Structure formats: structure tokens, C-alpha cells
Steps between C-alpha positions, in 0.01 A plus 500: 500500500879501562748452214827302485766524233732221423750548214291776357172289505212652704329236707149601634393341831170342397492115516748215467447147608748422780522263784764416771739210443801333652816516281861396479799552271780276412802516270573219257865491348645275238806447291335715222211748482321259269491225767417747771191606292404123420492422870314822601236454216452135595454609868241770407293284259144451571486792753274748329248522794446372853141396375610169344880503501574524863732790471587799279863521391706676249850615399574839674818582322835369363813536709848570378779269651623792729143509647507141617657311801690246289597741205295321238210624284174499701130560494271630776174338545194606692250263639165575682208320664220578746670366813831397641447131502407491143800720414730254674357208321507671155861613567627167599325317217602741211859532605524132568355392164619794284820634644681223687437287176644768259865454384751704689248702691527666853234669695521787747277724722375795320329692772632618822235474772465399867246232402642204309397205293712175464673473172811273522407418854212298351662384180821369673334171578544411129865457592398190715775561749775619243399866512731753675420819664722821482480825690644779285476862619225425742291326228442118499509314179443129414705310250291209374664237275352445151612325192683797353673615824310670766195723550583793719189654662475755771327351819223776519346799318300777633123555430253781537125517596477839331505381140219627269341286215234562236596842367370537146485746208200482265592573133227577250555557123360483159664162406661198640836590348499854646409387852748211492770739398414737774503228752841372382649851550346525852645168605846594361467828705392309820797258460721798592340557837657314797282285717237447229398197301240439217437131542233442232615381154730772363378704787165535343151344592203501263255321736416743776359376820126524557335516841249217522363251239159367384666159504556305836845374581706767343809618700 
């Protein structure tokens, strides 16, 4: 078997649950990091698994003001589904209900790709005719009126069909406390890797999936 080393850790090529997904990335900014995180956490809520949540989503990383288009604190969010149509619906609904509604927020494309999903191009209708389109540096943005001013949202964002979901690490130990501590450290380390999220509660899942069931009607 071949071996791979990442940050000094040897990874043996044996087995890892993984499957193809469709994914996108957006950037949420706000007047403060606290409000950017509130918006991002709300948008990525109830998104642990496509099995029952419709999507898998999470915060990829925090962005400094000099890393965002509007020079404000930001958060990068990843969103995944099993096909493009579902990804478009999830993106529209989650941004529309959790980012557009969040005080002082703005939303920008987070992934450069030829294939595009509608972002502001879909949400602009909330402006009911009062929305304005601006083309800046070859990128189109929508200014949508809201009660605290305007919601600035890029028209589209890129997506990829080469995303991978379901990767897992099994952790075994002598006690609940030791296993939980090890998992917490693993999640902290994974958080430093770009392009990766751990969508389960705290990045950890205790109820591993099982193939099949003796009960009918299970997912």
C-alpha cells in the first residue's frame, strides 16, 4: 500500500467513505466579525448531511478585511449537495433567509469557475423593482434595498462538480473523555486546511451510518 504524509502524519491508503458532490463557495462580510459569523453560522445550520438536511455546509475559514472585496471582516462558507439543481435551491434559500436578513451583511462569489450559480441574480427580486445593478471590474453586483440600507450581493458564484464528501476518521479509545478530546484536536487541525469543512456538531459525529436496516422505511 502507498503512504501519504500530511503535516507529519502518515496516512495509509486503505478505506475512507467518500462520494462525489457538487459544491460552491461564498464570502459573507459584515460590519464586524461577530456579525459575519452570526450570518454564516445561521446559513450553515441544519446542514450536517444530505441524508436529511438537503445539503452539507460549514464555515471554511475567517477572512481578514484585506482579503474581502469590501474591506470588511468576512467568512468563507462551503455548500455541497448531490446535484446542481439542489445546490442552486439550497444556495438561494440559505442566502435569502440567513444572509440577506442579517444586519449589515454583504455576499460575494467565493469560487472562480466557468460554471455559475445564481446568487444576487436570483435574490434581486426581493427589491421589487428598486434594486440596482452595478458592473465593477467586470463583475456584476446587485444592490438590494433593505431596512438598514442595502444588501450588496454578487450576481453569480462559481461551482464545481469535483467536490468530495463523506471523508471520515474513526477514533477508538479507552474512555469517552479521551476519544472526545482526540476528536476535538483533530477538528481544530482540520480547520486549518483550506477547502475543507466538518459539518457535524462540533465537527464530530457519534452515530455512524449503517448500510441497510431490519426496519422498513428507513432513509
